[in-house]
LOMIDREN-239318 format. One line per 8 residues: number of its first residue (from 1); their letters; for each residue z, x, y of N, C-alpha, C, O. Coordinates in steps of 0.05 Angstrom, whole numbers, always signed. Layout:
REM residues N
NUM = a = Z X Y Z X Y Z X Y Z X Y; ...
//
This chain:
REM residues 321
1 = mksfayer = +484 -16 +276 +479 -12 +248 +505 -15 +232 +526 -5 +239; +503 -30 +210 +526 -33 +192 +534 -6 +180 +517 +10 +172; +560 -1 +177 +569 +24 +166 +562 +25 +136 +559 +5 +123; +559 +50 +126 +551 +53 +98 +562 +80 +88 +568 +98 +103; +564 +82 +62 +571 +107 +49 +546 +123 +43 +524 +112 +41; +549 +149 +41 +526 +167 +37 +533 +188 +16 +555 +199 +16; +514 +193 -2 +517 +216 -21 +491 +229 -25 +470 +216 -24; +491 +255 -30 +467 +270 -36 +467 +275 -66 +485 +288 -77
9 = tgdlgaal = +446 +266 -79 +444 +268 -108 +431 +295 -115 +412 +304 -102; +442 +307 -137 +433 +334 -144 +411 +335 -164 +396 +355 -166; +407 +314 -180 +386 +314 -200 +378 +285 -206 +391 +267 -196; +357 +282 -221 +346 +255 -226 +366 +237 -240 +368 +214 -233; +381 +248 -259 +401 +232 -273 +422 +222 -254 +429 +198 -256; +431 +238 -236 +451 +230 -217 +440 +208 -198 +453 +190 -190; +414 +212 -190 +402 +192 -173 +399 +165 -187 +404 +145 -174; +391 +165 -212 +389 +140 -227 +416 +127 -230 +418 +103 -229
17 = tavsqgar = +437 +143 -234 +464 +132 -236 +472 +119 -210 +483 +97 -210; +466 +132 -188 +473 +122 -162 +460 +95 -156 +473 +77 -146; +433 +93 -161 +420 +68 -155 +429 +46 -175 +429 +23 -167; +436 +54 -199 +446 +34 -218 +472 +22 -210 +480 +0 -218; +487 +37 -193 +512 +28 -182 +510 +15 -155 +530 +11 -141; +485 +10 -147 +481 -5 -122 +472 +10 -98 +468 -2 -77; +469 +37 -100 +461 +52 -77 +431 +48 -72 +416 +43 -91; +423 +51 -47 +394 +51 -40 +385 +80 -38 +397 +96 -24
25 = aiaggtnl = +363 +86 -51 +352 +113 -49 +339 +117 -22 +326 +98 -11; +342 +141 -11 +329 +147 +15 +319 +176 +14 +333 +193 +3; +296 +180 +25 +284 +207 +27 +277 +212 +56 +293 +221 +72; +251 +206 +63 +243 +209 +91 +257 +188 +109 +263 +195 +132; +260 +164 +99 +275 +144 +114 +259 +132 +137 +271 +118 +154; +233 +136 +138 +217 +127 +162 +216 +97 +165 +211 +87 +187; +219 +82 +143 +219 +53 +144 +247 +42 +141 +256 +24 +156; +262 +52 +121 +289 +41 +115 +308 +44 +139 +322 +25 +145
33 = ldlmklev = +308 +67 +152 +327 +71 +174 +321 +52 +197 +339 +42 +210; +295 +47 +203 +288 +27 +224 +299 +0 +216 +310 -14 +234; +296 -8 +191 +306 -34 +183 +336 -36 +183 +348 -57 +188; +350 -13 +177 +379 -13 +179 +389 -16 +207 +409 -29 +212; +374 -3 +226 +382 -6 +254 +380 -35 +264 +396 -44 +281; +360 -49 +253 +357 -77 +260 +375 -96 +244 +376 -120 +249; +388 -85 +224 +405 -99 +204 +389 -119 +188 +400 -139 +179; +363 -113 +185 +347 -128 +165 +355 -118 +137 +357 -134 +118
41 = etpdklad = +359 -92 +135 +370 -80 +110 +398 -71 +116 +404 -58 +136; +417 -78 +98 +445 -71 +103 +458 -60 +77 +477 -71 +67; +447 -37 +67 +459 -26 +43 +487 -16 +47 +494 -6 +69; +504 -19 +27 +531 -8 +29 +532 +22 +24 +550 +36 +33; +511 +32 +10 +511 +61 +3 +483 +71 +2 +465 +57 -8; +479 +95 +11 +453 +109 +9 +456 +133 -9 +475 +148 -8; +436 +136 -26 +434 +160 -43 +411 +177 -34 +388 +169 -37; +416 +200 -23 +396 +218 -13 +382 +232 -36 +395 +248 -49
49 = vsrlplas = +357 +226 -41 +342 +238 -63 +323 +259 -54 +306 +269 -69; +324 +267 -29 +303 +283 -17 +302 +312 -28 +283 +326 -24; +323 +320 -43 +323 +347 -54 +318 +348 -84 +321 +369 -96; +310 +325 -95 +302 +325 -123 +276 +341 -127 +260 +342 -108; +272 +352 -150 +247 +368 -155 +223 +351 -160 +211 +351 -181; +215 +335 -139 +193 +317 -142 +173 +320 -119 +160 +301 -110; +171 +345 -109 +155 +349 -85 +130 +367 -90 +121 +381 -72; +120 +366 -114 +96 +382 -120 +73 +365 -130 +77 +343 -139
57 = ieaqdegl = +49 +376 -126 +25 +363 -136 +14 +381 -159 +8 +404 -155; +12 +369 -183 +6 +384 -207 -20 +374 -219 -25 +350 -221; -37 +393 -227 -61 +386 -242 -55 +380 -270 -39 +394 -283; -66 +359 -281 -63 +351 -308 -90 +345 -320 -110 +341 -306; -92 +343 -347 -117 +339 -360 -131 +313 -349 -155 +312 -347; -115 +293 -344 -126 +267 -336 -129 +264 -305 -138 +243 -296; -122 +285 -290 -124 +283 -261 -103 +298 -247 -98 +322 -253; -90 +286 -227 -68 +299 -212 -43 +282 -213 -44 +257 -215
65 = rigalvtn = -20 +295 -214 +6 +282 -212 +18 +289 -185 +24 +313 -180; +22 +269 -168 +34 +274 -141 +63 +265 -142 +69 +242 -146; +81 +284 -139 +110 +278 -140 +117 +258 -118 +105 +257 -97; +138 +242 -124 +146 +221 -106 +155 +232 -79 +155 +217 -59; +164 +257 -77 +174 +268 -52 +154 +285 -38 +161 +298 -18; +129 +286 -47 +108 +299 -32 +104 +284 -6 +101 +260 -6; +105 +298 +16 +102 +284 +42 +73 +275 +46 +54 +286 +33; +69 +256 +62 +42 +246 +68 +25 +268 +79 +2 +270 +73
73 = sdcaadlr = +36 +285 +97 +21 +307 +108 +12 +327 +87 -12 +335 +87; +30 +334 +68 +22 +353 +48 +2 +341 +28 -16 +355 +19; +4 +316 +23 -15 +302 +5 -43 +302 +17 -62 +309 +4; -44 +294 +42 -70 +292 +56 -83 +319 +59 -108 +321 +60; -67 +341 +61 -78 +367 +66 -85 +383 +41 -98 +403 +42; -76 +373 +18 -80 +387 -7 -110 +390 -12 -125 +370 -11; -119 +414 -18 -148 +420 -21 -161 +404 -44 -184 +395 -42; -145 +400 -65 -156 +385 -88 -160 +356 -81 -180 +343 -89
81 = irrdypvl = -142 +344 -65 -145 +317 -57 -167 +314 -37 -183 +294 -38; -169 +332 -18 -191 +331 +1 -218 +333 -12 -237 +321 -3; -220 +349 -34 -245 +353 -47 -252 +331 -66 -275 +321 -66; -233 +322 -83 -239 +304 -105 -231 +275 -99 -241 +256 -111; -212 +271 -81 -202 +244 -74 -201 +240 -44 -180 +233 -33; -223 +245 -30 -222 +244 -1 -214 +217 +11 -204 +216 +33; -219 +195 -4 -211 +169 +6 -181 +168 +10 -171 +155 +28; -165 +182 -7 -136 +183 -4 -128 +198 +21 -111 +189 +36
89 = srailaga = -140 +222 +24 -134 +238 +48 -140 +222 +73 -124 +223 +92; -163 +209 +74 -171 +195 +98 -153 +171 +104 -147 +165 +127; -144 +157 +83 -127 +134 +87 -100 +143 +98 -89 +131 +116; -89 +165 +87 -63 +175 +96 -65 +183 +125 -47 +176 +141; -86 +197 +133 -89 +206 +160 -94 +183 +180 -91 +187 +204; -101 +160 +170 -105 +137 +187 -79 +123 +194 -79 +105 +211; -57 +131 +181 -32 +117 +185 -12 +133 +202 -12 +158 +201; +4 +119 +217 +27 +129 +231 +19 +152 +250 -2 +152 +262
97 = tgqlrnka = +37 +172 +253 +32 +195 +270 +38 +220 +253 +48 +219 +231; +30 +243 +264 +35 +268 +250 +64 +272 +244 +71 +282 +222; +82 +266 +263 +110 +270 +258 +121 +252 +236 +137 +261 +219; +111 +227 +235 +120 +209 +213 +109 +218 +187 +122 +217 +166; +84 +227 +187 +72 +236 +161 +86 +260 +151 +86 +265 +126; +98 +276 +168 +113 +300 +159 +138 +292 +145 +149 +308 +129; +149 +268 +150 +174 +259 +138 +169 +239 +115 +183 +240 +95; +149 +222 +118 +144 +200 +99 +136 +212 +72 +121 +231 +71
105 = ttggnlcq = +146 +201 +51 +141 +210 +24 +123 +191 +9 +119 +168 +16; +111 +201 -13 +93 +185 -29 +107 +161 -40 +97 +138 -39; +130 +165 -52 +145 +142 -63 +154 +122 -42 +151 +98 -46; +164 +132 -20 +174 +114 +1 +151 +99 +14 +154 +76 +21; +128 +112 +17 +105 +99 +29 +97 +75 +12 +90 +54 +24; +97 +77 -14 +90 +55 -31 +109 +31 -28 +101 +8 -32; +134 +37 -20 +155 +16 -19 +159 +6 +10 +178 -10 +14; +143 +14 +29 +148 +4 +56 +144 -26 +57 +129 -38 +42
113 = rtrcpyft = +159 -38 +76 +160 -67 +78 +143 -77 +101 +134 -62 +118; +138 -103 +100 +119 -115 +120 +129 -110 +148 +153 -107 +154; +109 -110 +167 +116 -109 +195 +114 -137 +208 +111 -138 +233; +115 -158 +193 +116 -185 +204 +139 -187 +224 +161 -181 +217; +134 -196 +248 +155 -197 +268 +177 -217 +261 +200 -215 +270; +171 -237 +245 +191 -256 +237 +210 -244 +216 +233 -252 +214; +200 -224 +202 +217 -210 +182 +237 -192 +197 +260 -190 +187; +230 -180 +219 +248 -162 +232 +265 -175 +254 +282 -161 +266
121 = dltqpcnk = +261 -200 +260 +276 -215 +280 +296 -233 +266 +289 -253 +254; +322 -226 +268 +342 -240 +253 +346 -269 +264 +360 -285 +250; +335 -275 +287 +338 -302 +298 +317 -321 +287 +318 -345 +293; +297 -310 +272 +275 -326 +263 +277 -332 +233 +289 -315 +218; +266 -354 +223 +266 -359 +194 +247 -340 +180 +225 -335 +190; +255 -331 +157 +237 -313 +141 +247 -313 +112 +269 -304 +106; +230 -324 +94 +238 -325 +66 +239 -298 +53 +253 -294 +33; +225 -278 +64 +226 -251 +54 +253 -239 +59 +265 -225 +42
129 = rapgsgcg = +263 -243 +83 +289 -231 +91 +312 -249 +82 +333 -239 +72; +309 -275 +84 +330 -294 +77 +318 -317 +61 +310 -337 +73; +316 -314 +35 +302 -334 +19 +313 -362 +24 +338 -367 +24; +295 -381 +27 +302 -409 +32 +304 -416 +62 +307 -439 +68; +301 -397 +79 +303 -402 +108 +277 -413 +120 +277 -424 +142; +255 -409 +106 +229 -417 +116 +212 -394 +125 +221 -371 +125; +187 -400 +132 +168 -379 +141 +160 -385 +169 +145 -404 +174; +171 -370 +188 +165 -375 +216 +136 -370 +223 +125 -383 +241
137 = alhgfnri = +123 -352 +209 +95 -345 +215 +76 -367 +206 +54 -369 +217; +84 -384 +187 +65 -404 +176 +54 -422 +198 +30 -428 +198; +71 -430 +216 +63 -448 +238 +68 -434 +265 +68 -448 +286; +74 -408 +265 +79 -394 +289 +56 -375 +296 +33 -381 +290; +62 -353 +310 +42 -334 +317 +36 -317 +293 +53 -302 +283; +11 -318 +282 +6 -306 +256 -20 -289 +257 -35 -288 +237; -25 -276 +279 -50 -261 +283 -53 -238 +262 -76 -233 +253; -32 -225 +254 -34 -202 +235 -31 -210 +206 -30 -193 +189
145 = hailgasd = -29 -236 +201 -20 -245 +175 -42 -248 +154 -66 -245 +160; -34 -256 +130 -52 -255 +107 -72 -278 +107 -67 -300 +117; -96 -272 +96 -116 -293 +92 -122 -296 +62 -137 -314 +54; -111 -278 +45 -115 -280 +16 -88 -278 +2 -70 -263 +10; -85 -293 -19 -61 -291 -37 -35 -300 -25 -14 -294 -37; -35 -314 -2 -10 -323 +10 +0 -348 -4 -14 -359 -21; +24 -356 +3 +36 -380 -7 +50 -395 +16 +52 -384 +38; +60 -419 +10 +74 -433 +31 +101 -422 +36 +116 -431 +54
153 = qciatypg = +109 -401 +21 +134 -387 +25 +131 -363 +43 +151 -355 +57; +107 -351 +44 +104 -326 +59 +75 -320 +63 +59 -322 +45; +67 -312 +88 +40 -303 +93 +39 -275 +105 +21 -268 +119; +60 -259 +99 +61 -232 +109 +40 -214 +95 +30 -221 +74; +34 -192 +108 +15 -173 +96 +30 -147 +90 +50 -140 +102; +19 -133 +70 +28 -106 +64 +16 -87 +85 -7 -89 +91; +33 -69 +97 +23 -54 +121 +11 -27 +115 -1 -15 +134; +13 -16 +91 +6 +12 +86 -24 +17 +85 -40 -1 +82
161 = dmaialaa = -30 +43 +86 -57 +53 +83 -60 +68 +56 -80 +64 +42; -41 +85 +50 -43 +102 +26 -48 +85 +1 -64 +92 -16; -33 +64 -2 -35 +47 -26 -62 +34 -29 -70 +28 -51; -76 +29 -7 -102 +17 -8 -121 +36 -22 -137 +29 -40; -120 +62 -14 -137 +82 -27 -129 +86 -56 -146 +89 -73; -103 +85 -62 -94 +88 -90 -104 +65 -107 -110 +69 -131; -105 +41 -96 -115 +18 -111 -145 +22 -116 -154 +16 -138; -160 +32 -97 -189 +37 -102 -192 +58 -123 -210 +56 -140
169 = ldasveie = -175 +78 -123 -177 +100 -143 -167 +92 -171 -170 +107 -190; -154 +69 -173 -141 +60 -198 -120 +79 -207 -118 +86 -231; -103 +88 -188 -81 +105 -194 -58 +89 -207 -59 +65 -208; -38 +104 -216 -14 +90 -228 +11 +102 -217 +12 +125 -207; +33 +86 -218 +59 +94 -208 +77 +101 -232 +80 +84 -250; +88 +124 -231 +107 +133 -252 +135 +125 -244 +144 +133 -222; +149 +110 -260 +175 +99 -254 +195 +107 -275 +190 +106 -299; +219 +116 -266 +241 +121 -284 +262 +100 -280 +269 +92 -257
177 = gpggkrdv = +273 +90 -302 +294 +69 -300 +312 +69 -325 +310 +87 -341; +328 +49 -327 +346 +47 -351 +332 +47 -377 +342 +57 -397; +308 +37 -378 +292 +36 -402 +275 +60 -407 +259 +60 -426; +278 +81 -390 +262 +105 -393 +239 +105 -373 +240 +93 -351; +218 +120 -380 +195 +124 -361 +173 +104 -368 +168 +98 -392; +160 +94 -347 +137 +76 -351 +117 +81 -329 +125 +89 -307; +92 +75 -334 +71 +76 -314 +61 +48 -308 +57 +32 -326; +59 +42 -282 +49 +16 -273 +24 +21 -256 +26 +36 -237
185 = pvrgfhrl = +2 +8 -262 -21 +11 -244 -15 +4 -216 -1 -16 -211; -25 +19 -197 -21 +12 -169 -31 -16 -163 -19 -31 -147; -53 -24 -176 -64 -50 -171 -45 -73 -180 -48 -95 -171; -26 -66 -197 -6 -86 -206 +22 -81 -196 +40 -95 -203; +26 -60 -181 +53 -52 -172 +64 -71 -151 +87 -79 -153; +48 -77 -131 +57 -95 -110 +52 -124 -118 +34 -129 -135; +68 -142 -107 +67 -170 -116 +56 -188 -94 +58 -182 -70; +44 -210 -102 +38 -232 -83 +64 -248 -79 +82 -247 -96
193 = pgsepqrd = +66 -262 -57 +92 -274 -50 +101 -297 -69 +124 -298 -77; +82 -314 -77 +90 -336 -94 +114 -350 -84 +116 -357 -60; +133 -356 -102 +159 -368 -94 +181 -348 -90 +204 -356 -85; +175 -322 -93 +195 -301 -90 +185 -280 -70 +181 -257 -78; +181 -287 -45 +170 -267 -26 +188 -244 -20 +180 -223 -10; +214 -247 -27 +233 -224 -23 +227 -201 -41 +238 -179 -37; +211 -205 -62 +204 -184 -81 +177 -172 -73 +156 -185 -76; +178 -148 -63 +153 -135 -54 +137 -123 -76 +112 -122 -75
201 = nelgaddl = +150 -113 -97 +136 -98 -118 +151 -101 -145 +171 -116 -147; +142 -86 -165 +153 -88 -192 +176 -68 -196 +184 -65 -219; +185 -55 -176 +207 -36 -178 +233 -51 -182 +240 -68 -165; +248 -45 -203 +274 -58 -208 +296 -45 -191 +292 -23 -180; +318 -58 -189 +340 -48 -173 +350 -21 -183 +362 -5 -168; +347 -16 -209 +356 +9 -221 +334 +30 -225 +339 +50 -238; +311 +25 -213 +288 +43 -217 +284 +62 -194 +292 +57 -171; +271 +84 -200 +262 +103 -180 +233 +111 -186 +225 +115 -209
209 = itavrlpr = +217 +112 -165 +190 +123 -168 +192 +154 -170 +205 +166 -153; +180 +165 -190 +180 +195 -193 +154 +208 -187 +153 +232 -180; +132 +193 -188 +105 +205 -183 +84 +184 -181 +88 +161 -188; +61 +192 -171 +37 +176 -172 +16 +193 -187 +14 +217 -183; +2 +180 -205 -18 +194 -222 -46 +185 -213 -52 +161 -213; -63 +205 -207 -91 +200 -201 -107 +205 -226 -103 +225 -240; -127 +188 -231 -145 +192 -254 -164 +215 -248 -164 +227 -227; -180 +222 -268 -200 +243 -264 -218 +235 -240 -223 +212 -236
217 = pvggrqly = -227 +255 -225 -245 +249 -203 -270 +234 -212 -281 +240 -234; -279 +214 -196 -302 +198 -204 -327 +205 -186 -349 +195 -191; -323 +222 -166 -345 +229 -149 -354 +206 -131 -338 +189 -125; -379 +207 -123 -389 +187 -105 -381 +190 -76 -367 +209 -69; -390 +172 -59 -383 +172 -31 -357 +157 -28 -354 +134 -37; -337 +170 -15 -311 +158 -12 -305 +154 +17 -305 +173 +33; -299 +129 +25 -294 +123 +53 -269 +106 +56 -261 +92 +38; -256 +109 +80 -234 +91 +87 -239 +83 +116 -239 +99 +134
225 = rkvrdrss = -242 +57 +120 -246 +47 +147 -223 +28 +154 -217 +9 +139; -211 +33 +177 -188 +17 +186 -194 +5 +213 -198 +19 +232; -194 -22 +214 -199 -36 +238 -172 -45 +249 -157 -59 +236; -166 -37 +274 -140 -42 +286 -142 -47 +316 -164 -43 +327; -121 -54 +328 -122 -61 +357 -124 -37 +375 -134 -39 +397; -115 -14 +366 -117 +11 +381 -123 +33 +361 -120 +30 +337; -131 +56 +372 -143 +77 +355 -122 +93 +340 -129 +109 +322; -96 +91 +346 -76 +106 +332 -50 +90 +331 -45 +73 +348
233 = yafalvsv = -33 +97 +311 -7 +84 +308 -8 +54 +310 +8 +42 +324; -26 +42 +295 -28 +13 +293 -34 +6 +264 -48 +20 +250; -24 -17 +256 -29 -26 +228 -56 -40 +227 -66 -50 +247; -67 -41 +203 -94 -51 +199 -95 -81 +203 -78 -96 +192; -115 -91 +217 -123 -119 +216 -139 -123 +190 -136 -143 +176; -157 -105 +185 -173 -103 +160 -177 -74 +154 -184 -59 +172; -174 -66 +129 -182 -39 +121 -196 -41 +94 -192 -59 +78; -214 -21 +90 -230 -20 +65 -229 +8 +55 -237 +27 +69
241 = aaivrmng = -221 +12 +30 -224 +37 +16 -247 +33 -4 -246 +15 -20; -266 +51 -3 -290 +47 -19 -298 +73 -33 -298 +94 -21; -304 +71 -58 -316 +92 -74 -342 +82 -86 -342 +63 -103; -364 +93 -77 -390 +82 -85 -407 +105 -96 -411 +126 -83; -418 +101 -120 -436 +121 -133 -464 +109 -134 -468 +86 -143; -484 +124 -125 -511 +115 -124 -528 +129 -145 -522 +152 -153; -549 +116 -155 -568 +128 -174 -595 +114 -170 -599 +91 -176; -613 +130 -159 -640 +119 -155 -642 +95 -137 -658 +77 -143
249 = griagaql = -627 +95 -116 -628 +72 -97 -612 +48 -106 -612 +27 -92; -598 +50 -128 -581 +28 -137 -552 +37 -138 -546 +61 -140; -534 +18 -137 -505 +24 -138 -497 +28 -167 -497 +8 -182; -491 +52 -175 -484 +57 -203 -455 +50 -209 -448 +45 -232; -439 +49 -189 -411 +42 -193 -397 +38 -166 -403 +52 -147; -378 +19 -165 -364 +14 -140 -335 +7 -146 -329 -7 -165; -317 +19 -130 -288 +13 -131 -279 +8 -103 -279 +27 -86; -270 -16 -97 -263 -24 -70 -235 -36 -70 -226 -49 -89
257 = afgglahk = -220 -31 -49 -194 -43 -44 -192 -49 -14 -204 -36 +2; -175 -68 -8 -174 -78 +20 -145 -80 +29 -127 -87 +14; -141 -74 +54 -115 -76 +67 -116 -96 +90 -137 -102 +100; -93 -104 +99 -91 -123 +122 -97 -151 +115 -97 -169 +133; -103 -157 +90 -113 -184 +82 -92 -199 +66 -94 -224 +64; -73 -186 +54 -56 -199 +34 -28 -185 +34 -23 -165 +47; -11 -197 +18 +17 -188 +14 +17 -162 -2 +38 -149 -4; -5 -153 -12 -8 -129 -28 -35 -117 -23 -53 -130 -12
265 = pwhdpavd = -39 -92 -31 -66 -81 -30 -84 -99 -47 -77 -105 -70; -107 -107 -37 -123 -127 -50 -146 -114 -65 -163 -100 -53; -147 -118 -91 -170 -109 -107 -180 -132 -123 -164 -145 -137; -206 -137 -121 -218 -159 -137 -239 -147 -154 -260 -138 -144; -235 -146 -181 -255 -133 -199 -282 -147 -197 -302 -134 -204; -283 -172 -190 -309 -186 -188 -326 -174 -166 -350 -173 -168; -313 -164 -144 -328 -151 -123 -341 -125 -133 -364 -120 -128; -325 -109 -147 -335 -84 -158 -358 -90 -178 -379 -77 -177
273 = avltdetp = -354 -111 -194 -374 -117 -215 -401 -126 -203 -422 -119 -214; -400 -143 -182 -425 -154 -172 -442 -133 -158 -466 -135 -156; -429 -111 -149 -443 -90 -136 -455 -69 -156 -475 -57 -150; -443 -67 -179 -451 -46 -198 -478 -51 -210 -484 -74 -219; -494 -30 -210 -521 -31 -221 -539 -50 -206 -558 -62 -217; -533 -53 -180 -550 -71 -164 -559 -56 -139 -549 -34 -133; -577 -68 -124 -586 -57 -99 -567 -66 -77 -553 -85 -80; -567 -51 -54 -549 -59 -32 -555 -86 -20 -540 -95 -2
281 = slfdkaad = -575 -100 -29 -580 -127 -19 -558 -147 -26 -556 -169 -15; -539 -139 -44 -518 -156 -51 -493 -153 -34 -471 -163 -42; -495 -140 -11 -472 -137 +6 -460 -165 +13 -435 -168 +11; -477 -184 +20 -467 -210 +27 -454 -225 +4 -434 -239 +7; -465 -221 -20 -453 -234 -43 -426 -223 -49 -407 -237 -57; -422 -196 -46 -396 -184 -49 -376 -195 -29 -353 -201 -37; -384 -199 -5 -367 -210 +16 -360 -239 +9 -337 -248 +13; -379 -254 -1 -374 -282 -9 -353 -283 -31 -335 -300 -30
289 = lllasarg = -355 -266 -51 -335 -265 -72 -307 -257 -61 -287 -270 -68; -307 -237 -44 -281 -228 -33 -267 -250 -18 -243 -253 -21; -282 -266 -3 -270 -285 +16 -272 -313 +6 -267 -332 +22; -278 -317 -19 -282 -345 -30 -257 -362 -26 -259 -386 -20; -233 -350 -29 -208 -365 -27 -193 -359 -1 -170 -367 +2; -207 -346 +18 -193 -338 +43 -186 -363 +59 -201 -382 +60; -163 -361 +72 -153 -383 +89 -140 -371 +114 -122 -354 +112; -149 -380 +137 -136 -372 +162 -114 -392 +169 -114 -414 +160
297 = yghndfki = -95 -383 +186 -73 -400 +194 -73 -404 +224 -52 -410 +236; -96 -402 +237 -98 -407 +265 -104 -381 +280 -128 -375 +286; -84 -366 +287 -88 -342 +303 -103 -321 +287 -115 -303 +299; -101 -321 +261 -114 -300 +244 -140 -309 +232 -151 -296 +215; -151 -331 +241 -177 -341 +231 -199 -319 +234 -217 -317 +217; -197 -304 +255 -217 -283 +260 -219 -262 +238 -240 -249 +236; -198 -260 +222 -199 -239 +201 -220 -244 +180 -230 -226 +167; -228 -269 +176 -247 -276 +156 -275 -264 +163 -286 -249 +147
305 = plarrtlr = -286 -270 +186 -311 -257 +193 -308 -227 +198 -327 -212 +193; -285 -218 +207 -281 -190 +211 -281 -175 +184 -293 -153 +182; -269 -186 +164 -270 -174 +137 -298 -172 +126 -306 -152 +114; -314 -193 +131 -342 -193 +122 -357 -171 +136 -372 -156 +123; -355 -169 +162 -370 -148 +177 -361 -120 +169 -377 -102 +167; -335 -117 +165 -324 -90 +158 -334 -82 +130 -342 -59 +126; -334 -100 +111 -344 -94 +84 -373 -86 +85 -382 -67 +73; -389 -101 +100 -418 -95 +102 -422 -67 +114 -439 -52 +105
313 = avlaeatg = -407 -61 +135 -410 -35 +148 -402 -12 +130 -416 +8 +129; -380 -16 +115 -372 +6 +97 -392 +10 +75 -398 +32 +68; -402 -12 +63 -422 -10 +42 -448 +3 +52 -461 +19 +38; -456 -4 +76 -480 +8 +87 -477 +38 +91 -495 +53 +85; -453 +46 +101 -449 +75 +104 -447 +89 +77 -458 +111 +74; -433 +77 +58 -429 +89 +32 -455 +93 +17 -459 +112 +2; -473 +74 +20 -499 +75 +5 -520 +90 +21 -541 +98 +9; -516 +93 +46 -536 +106 +63 -560 +88 +68 -581 +98 +76
321 = l = -557 +63 +65 -579 +44 +68 -572 +22 +89 -588 +4 +94
//
């Protein structure tokens, strides 16, 4: 591991000053430290933000505010989240292990980086790690890679579970930076690779995530299904976060988001719209819309029919039909 300087920041202002001077913020460190050991990430300085007062979950008129330093374990166990936003609790519990969830934070979880093996292997080309070097996965082994929203620069996938549920819930990310505070919808926080695959999200170099905001509870049946190679500690091949409200045998409202398919949590408003106020007979039409632009790269071709089957199964369970 490359040597680095370390400081513990005492308040938000000091933390913002530190990152504006080039320090990397660290709290749980469950992803960043691994990447530093591999020298994929080589920061000169770390700013420990783990003691900032951002570790509470607060009720607000418009929903809940989850501080950026709330651990994944505490978030998933919160009674209000289990009651009103169960898709979030289920998604978090589907990820990693209990020990990692005890350390991983809400803000850090949103910023975790891809698990593409070409990204973590310094001997391989990777435009995300070294822009301009090429994409080894494009014509290499690409079983876990994207089938939606990819580019000829990068076909990596976003690995998280929590953000998929947050996208279904239409949550927002509260960010502090040089320009003050701003809220960014989770659905727009992560980026597709385009020509800049090294940029994972809309967080600037001088920014810090301070919270995630959940909207008012919407009710309905909330599910999270994660299809993976083994039953624990594995990243999704396909995942679906679904919130479905029924009325008289018809779908009164649907909010869906997908993981394992793209460089970001995937939400397509057309899929939600085609299901709303319709009977469950439109499961196949929803899958057709979701996968209209899907493209396999050889080893990951199976993800296209797998995504279709998973969506149908989740909708069948959510509607009870």
